[in-house]
DRENPA-3360 file (N, C-alpha, C; in nm, 2 decimals, always signed):
BEGIN
1 = MGSNLHVY = +0.08/-0.12/+0.00/+0.00/+0.00/+0.00/+0.09/+0.12/+0.00 ~ +0.20/+0.12/+0.08/+0.28/+0.24/+0.09/+0.35/+0.27/-0.04 ~ +0.39/+0.17/-0.12/+0.46/+0.20/-0.25/+0.36/+0.25/-0.35 ~ +0.23/+0.20/-0.35/+0.13/+0.25/-0.44/+0.10/+0.40/-0.41 ~ +0.10/+0.44/-0.28/+0.07/+0.57/-0.25/+0.18/+0.66/-0.30 ~ +0.31/+0.61/-0.29/+0.42/+0.69/-0.34/+0.41/+0.71/-0.49 ~ +0.37/+0.60/-0.57/+0.35/+0.61/-0.71/+0.25/+0.71/-0.75 ~ +0.14/+0.71/-0.67/+0.03/+0.81/-0.70/+0.08/+0.95/-0.68;
9 = RVSAVLNA = +0.15/+0.97/-0.57/+0.21/+1.11/-0.54/+0.30/+1.16/-0.65 ~ +0.39/+1.07/-0.69/+0.49/+1.10/-0.80/+0.41/+1.13/-0.93 ~ +0.31/+1.05/-0.96/+0.23/+1.07/-1.08/+0.15/+1.20/-1.07 ~ +0.10/+1.23/-0.96/+0.03/+1.36/-0.94/+0.12/+1.48/-0.96 ~ +0.24/+1.47/-0.91/+0.34/+1.58/-0.92/+0.38/+1.60/-1.07 ~ +0.40/+1.49/-1.14/+0.44/+1.49/-1.28/+0.32/+1.55/-1.36 ~ +0.20/+1.51/-1.33/+0.09/+1.56/-1.41/+0.07/+1.71/-1.38 ~ +0.09/+1.76/-1.26/+0.08/+1.90/-1.23/+0.19/+1.98/-1.30;
17 = AAVAVAGC = +0.31/+1.92/-1.31/+0.42/+1.99/-1.38/+0.39/+2.00/-1.52 ~ +0.34/+1.89/-1.58/+0.30/+1.89/-1.73/+0.20/+2.00/-1.76 ~ +0.10/+2.01/-1.67/+0.00/+2.11/-1.69/+0.06/+2.25/-1.68 ~ +0.14/+2.27/-1.59/+0.21/+2.40/-1.57/+0.29/+2.44/-1.69 ~ +0.37/+2.34/-1.74/+0.45/+2.37/-1.86/+0.37/+2.40/-1.98 ~ +0.26/+2.32/-2.00/+0.18/+2.34/-2.11/+0.11/+2.47/-2.11 ~ +0.07/+2.51/-1.99/+0.00/+2.64/-1.97/+0.09/+2.76/-2.00 ~ +0.22/+2.74/-1.97/+0.32/+2.85/-1.99/+0.37/+2.86/-2.13;
25 = SSGYEALG = +0.36/+2.75/-2.20/+0.43/+2.75/-2.33/+0.33/+2.74/-2.45 ~ +0.21/+2.78/-2.43/+0.12/+2.77/-2.54/+0.12/+2.90/-2.62 ~ +0.08/+2.89/-2.75/+0.07/+3.01/-2.83/+0.20/+3.07/-2.87 ~ +0.19/+3.19/-2.92/+0.31/+3.26/-2.97/+0.41/+3.29/-2.86 ~ +0.37/+3.30/-2.73/+0.46/+3.33/-2.63/+0.57/+3.23/-2.62 ~ +0.54/+3.11/-2.65/+0.64/+3.00/-2.65/+0.75/+3.03/-2.74 ~ +0.73/+3.10/-2.85/+0.83/+3.13/-2.95/+0.92/+3.25/-2.92 ~ +0.88/+3.32/-2.81/+0.96/+3.44/-2.78/+0.90/+3.56/-2.85;
33 = THTATVQI = +0.95/+3.67/-2.81/+0.91/+3.80/-2.87/+1.00/+3.83/-2.99 ~ +0.94/+3.87/-3.10/+1.01/+3.91/-3.22/+0.98/+4.06/-3.24 ~ +1.07/+4.13/-3.31/+1.04/+4.26/-3.34/+1.08/+4.28/-3.49 ~ +1.03/+4.39/-3.54/+1.05/+4.43/-3.68/+1.09/+4.58/-3.69 ~ +1.19/+4.61/-3.77/+1.22/+4.75/-3.80/+1.15/+4.78/-3.94 ~ +1.10/+4.90/-3.95/+1.03/+4.94/-4.07/+1.09/+5.08/-4.12 ~ +1.11/+5.09/-4.25/+1.15/+5.21/-4.31/+1.04/+5.25/-4.41 ~ +1.01/+5.38/-4.41/+0.92/+5.43/-4.51/+1.00/+5.54/-4.58;
41 = NGNDIGEP = +1.01/+5.53/-4.71/+1.09/+5.62/-4.79/+1.23/+5.65/-4.74 ~ +1.29/+5.54/-4.69/+1.43/+5.55/-4.64/+1.44/+5.59/-4.50 ~ +1.33/+5.63/-4.43/+1.34/+5.68/-4.29/+1.28/+5.57/-4.20 ~ +1.36/+5.55/-4.09/+1.31/+5.46/-3.98/+1.18/+5.52/-3.92 ~ +1.09/+5.43/-3.89/+0.96/+5.48/-3.83/+0.98/+5.51/-3.68 ~ +1.09/+5.47/-3.62/+1.11/+5.48/-3.48/+1.14/+5.35/-3.42 ~ +1.08/+5.32/-3.30/+1.11/+5.20/-3.23/+1.07/+5.08/-3.31 ~ +1.14/+4.97/-3.29/+1.10/+4.84/-3.36/+0.96/+4.80/-3.31;
49 = LAVRCEQV = +0.88/+4.74/-3.39/+0.75/+4.69/-3.36/+0.75/+4.55/-3.31 ~ +0.67/+4.52/-3.21/+0.66/+4.38/-3.17/+0.57/+4.31/-3.27 ~ +0.61/+4.19/-3.32/+0.54/+4.12/-3.42/+0.51/+3.97/-3.38 ~ +0.42/+3.92/-3.45/+0.38/+3.78/-3.44/+0.41/+3.71/-3.57 ~ +0.48/+3.60/-3.57/+0.52/+3.53/-3.69/+0.46/+3.39/-3.69 ~ +0.41/+3.35/-3.80/+0.35/+3.22/-3.81/+0.39/+3.16/-3.95 ~ +0.43/+3.04/-3.95/+0.46/+2.97/-4.07/+0.36/+2.85/-4.09 ~ +0.30/+2.85/-4.21/+0.21/+2.74/-4.24/+0.26/+2.69/-4.38;
57 = NYQWYIES = +0.32/+2.57/-4.38/+0.38/+2.51/-4.49/+0.49/+2.60/-4.54 ~ +0.48/+2.65/-4.66/+0.58/+2.75/-4.72/+0.53/+2.89/-4.71 ~ +0.43/+2.92/-4.64/+0.38/+3.06/-4.62/+0.42/+3.11/-4.49 ~ +0.47/+3.23/-4.49/+0.50/+3.31/-4.36/+0.40/+3.42/-4.35 ~ +0.34/+3.43/-4.23/+0.25/+3.54/-4.20/+0.32/+3.62/-4.09 ~ +0.34/+3.75/-4.11/+0.40/+3.83/-4.01/+0.31/+3.95/-3.99 ~ +0.28/+3.98/-3.86/+0.19/+4.09/-3.83/+0.24/+4.16/-3.70 ~ +0.23/+4.29/-3.70/+0.26/+4.37/-3.58/+0.15/+4.34/-3.48;
65 = LADSPGFT = +0.19/+4.34/-3.35/+0.09/+4.32/-3.25/-0.01/+4.43/-3.24 ~ +0.03/+4.55/-3.27/-0.06/+4.67/-3.27/-0.11/+4.68/-3.42 ~ -0.24/+4.71/-3.43/-0.30/+4.73/-3.56/-0.25/+4.86/-3.63 ~ -0.24/+4.96/-3.55/-0.21/+5.09/-3.60/-0.13/+5.18/-3.50 ~ -0.02/+5.22/-3.53/+0.06/+5.19/-3.65/+0.10/+5.05/-3.65 ~ +0.10/+4.99/-3.77/+0.14/+4.85/-3.78/+0.14/+4.80/-3.92 ~ +0.15/+4.67/-3.94/+0.16/+4.61/-4.07/+0.12/+4.46/-4.07 ~ +0.09/+4.41/-4.18/+0.08/+4.26/-4.20/+0.16/+4.23/-4.33;
73 = AQIQAGES = +0.22/+4.11/-4.34/+0.30/+4.07/-4.45/+0.28/+3.92/-4.47 ~ +0.27/+3.88/-4.60/+0.26/+3.74/-4.64/+0.38/+3.71/-4.73 ~ +0.45/+3.61/-4.70/+0.57/+3.57/-4.78/+0.56/+3.43/-4.82 ~ +0.59/+3.40/-4.94/+0.60/+3.26/-4.99/+0.75/+3.22/-4.99 ~ +0.77/+3.11/-4.92/+0.91/+3.05/-4.91/+0.91/+2.92/-4.98 ~ +1.02/+2.85/-4.98/+1.03/+2.73/-5.05/+1.15/+2.73/-5.15 ~ +1.13/+2.68/-5.27/+1.24/+2.69/-5.37/+1.28/+2.83/-5.40 ~ +1.18/+2.92/-5.41/+1.21/+3.06/-5.42/+1.13/+3.14/-5.31;
81 = VSARGVQL = +1.17/+3.26/-5.29/+1.10/+3.34/-5.19/+1.04/+3.46/-5.26 ~ +0.92/+3.49/-5.22/+0.85/+3.61/-5.28/+0.75/+3.67/-5.19 ~ +0.73/+3.80/-5.21/+0.63/+3.88/-5.13/+0.50/+3.85/-5.19 ~ +0.40/+3.82/-5.11/+0.26/+3.79/-5.16/+0.17/+3.91/-5.13 ~ +0.19/+3.98/-5.02/+0.11/+4.09/-4.98/+0.16/+4.16/-4.86 ~ +0.15/+4.30/-4.86/+0.19/+4.38/-4.74/+0.08/+4.48/-4.72 ~ +0.04/+4.50/-4.60/-0.06/+4.61/-4.57/+0.01/+4.70/-4.46 ~ +0.03/+4.83/-4.49/+0.09/+4.92/-4.40/-0.02/+5.01/-4.34;
89 = EQLGGFTG = -0.02/+5.04/-4.21/-0.12/+5.12/-4.14/-0.05/+5.23/-4.06 ~ -0.06/+5.35/-4.11/-0.01/+5.47/-4.04/+0.14/+5.46/-4.00 ~ +0.22/+5.41/-4.09/+0.36/+5.39/-4.07/+0.44/+5.51/-4.14 ~ +0.51/+5.59/-4.06/+0.58/+5.70/-4.13/+0.48/+5.80/-4.20 ~ +0.36/+5.80/-4.15/+0.26/+5.89/-4.21/+0.19/+5.83/-4.33 ~ +0.21/+5.71/-4.36/+0.16/+5.64/-4.48/+0.07/+5.52/-4.45 ~ -0.03/+5.51/-4.52/-0.12/+5.39/-4.52/-0.13/+5.34/-4.66 ~ -0.10/+5.21/-4.68/-0.11/+5.16/-4.82/-0.08/+5.01/-4.82;
97 = SYWESTVG = -0.07/+4.96/-4.95/-0.06/+4.81/-4.96/+0.02/+4.77/-5.09 ~ +0.06/+4.65/-5.08/+0.12/+4.58/-5.20/+0.05/+4.45/-5.21 ~ +0.00/+4.41/-5.32/-0.06/+4.28/-5.34/-0.01/+4.22/-5.47 ~ +0.05/+4.10/-5.46/+0.12/+4.04/-5.57/+0.04/+4.05/-5.70 ~ +0.10/+4.10/-5.81/+0.04/+4.10/-5.94/-0.07/+4.20/-5.96 ~ -0.10/+4.28/-5.85/-0.21/+4.37/-5.87/-0.18/+4.52/-5.82 ~ -0.12/+4.54/-5.71/-0.10/+4.67/-5.65/+0.04/+4.68/-5.60 ~ +0.12/+4.78/-5.65/+0.25/+4.80/-5.60/+0.35/+4.69/-5.65;
105 = SAEAEIAD = +0.47/+4.69/-5.59/+0.57/+4.59/-5.63/+0.65/+4.56/-5.50 ~ +0.70/+4.44/-5.49/+0.78/+4.41/-5.37/+0.86/+4.28/-5.40 ~ +0.96/+4.26/-5.32/+1.03/+4.13/-5.32/+1.06/+4.10/-5.17 ~ +1.10/+3.97/-5.15/+1.13/+3.92/-5.02/+1.25/+3.84/-5.02 ~ +1.32/+3.83/-4.91/+1.43/+3.74/-4.90/+1.44/+3.69/-4.75 ~ +1.50/+3.57/-4.74/+1.52/+3.52/-4.61/+1.67/+3.47/-4.61 ~ +1.75/+3.53/-4.52/+1.89/+3.50/-4.51/+1.93/+3.51/-4.36 ~ +2.01/+3.41/-4.32/+2.06/+3.41/-4.18/+1.96/+3.44/-4.07;
113 = GTVQVSGV = +1.84/+3.38/-4.09/+1.73/+3.40/-3.99/+1.66/+3.53/-4.00 ~ +1.70/+3.62/-4.09/+1.63/+3.75/-4.11/+1.54/+3.75/-4.23 ~ +1.42/+3.79/-4.21/+1.32/+3.81/-4.32/+1.32/+3.95/-4.36 ~ +1.33/+3.98/-4.49/+1.32/+4.12/-4.53/+1.22/+4.13/-4.65 ~ +1.13/+4.22/-4.64/+1.04/+4.25/-4.75/+1.05/+4.40/-4.78 ~ +1.07/+4.43/-4.91/+1.09/+4.56/-4.96/+1.02/+4.59/-5.09 ~ +0.98/+4.71/-5.11/+0.91/+4.74/-5.23/+0.84/+4.88/-5.23 ~ +0.74/+4.89/-5.31/+0.66/+5.01/-5.32/+0.52/+4.98/-5.30;
121 = AEGYYQRD = +0.46/+5.05/-5.20/+0.31/+5.03/-5.18/+0.23/+5.15/-5.23 ~ +0.11/+5.13/-5.26/+0.02/+5.23/-5.31/-0.08/+5.26/-5.20 ~ -0.11/+5.39/-5.18/-0.20/+5.43/-5.08/-0.21/+5.58/-5.06 ~ -0.20/+5.63/-4.94/-0.21/+5.77/-4.92/-0.13/+5.81/-4.79 ~ -0.10/+5.94/-4.78/-0.03/+6.00/-4.67/-0.14/+6.07/-4.58 ~ -0.12/+6.06/-4.45/-0.21/+6.12/-4.35/-0.23/+6.27/-4.38 ~ -0.12/+6.34/-4.42/-0.13/+6.48/-4.44/-0.23/+6.52/-4.55 ~ -0.26/+6.43/-4.65/-0.35/+6.45/-4.75/-0.42/+6.32/-4.80;
129 = PSERGTAE = -0.51/+6.27/-4.72/-0.57/+6.14/-4.75/-0.64/+6.13/-4.88 ~ -0.69/+6.25/-4.94/-0.76/+6.24/-5.06/-0.68/+6.23/-5.18 ~ -0.55/+6.24/-5.17/-0.46/+6.23/-5.28/-0.38/+6.09/-5.27 ~ -0.39/+6.02/-5.38/-0.32/+5.89/-5.39/-0.17/+5.91/-5.39 ~ -0.10/+5.81/-5.33/+0.05/+5.83/-5.33/+0.11/+5.69/-5.32 ~ +0.24/+5.69/-5.33/+0.32/+5.57/-5.32/+0.43/+5.59/-5.21 ~ +0.48/+5.48/-5.16/+0.59/+5.49/-5.06/+0.67/+5.37/-5.07 ~ +0.80/+5.39/-5.07/+0.90/+5.28/-5.06/+0.90/+5.23/-4.92;
137 = FVIRTDC = +0.91/+5.09/-4.90/+0.91/+5.04/-4.76/+1.01/+4.93/-4.76 ~ +1.06/+4.91/-4.64/+1.15/+4.80/-4.60/+1.11/+4.75/-4.46 ~ +1.08/+4.62/-4.45/+1.05/+4.56/-4.33/+1.15/+4.45/-4.30 ~ +1.21/+4.45/-4.18/+1.31/+4.34/-4.14/+1.27/+4.29/-4.01 ~ +1.27/+4.15/-4.00/+1.24/+4.09/-3.87/+1.32/+3.96/-3.86 ~ +1.33/+3.91/-3.74/+1.41/+3.79/-3.71/+1.32/+3.67/-3.69 ~ +1.20/+3.66/-3.76/+1.11/+3.54/-3.74/+1.19/+3.42/-3.76;
% end
């Protein structure tokens, strides 16, 4: 009876430890905090943005934790790497987007653990939202 009680106690402690570890390591928090630097028309927008990175098969989805100012980006990886889409929200006074084969132009690369997306987005500047404009952008992150 004494040895069975000891097995039950050890089992209970291990189960509690497993629940605690699973609770602490679920979701994006388990991957650590990533940041991205952004340039609009060659100018840094300021402090790096906290981002969430997710990879599904050969697709990377990168988004800032804040919606505005912030961004989302979709990148195709695999044999070749390409930018699929980028949405910029109030970054460097600009809001706009790039969408593969339709709006703007962009390219992507992944090297030494750094993802970079750069190109030209179409949209508008906050100083004159009624006038369409373009902005060069560069996004770098360590996803």
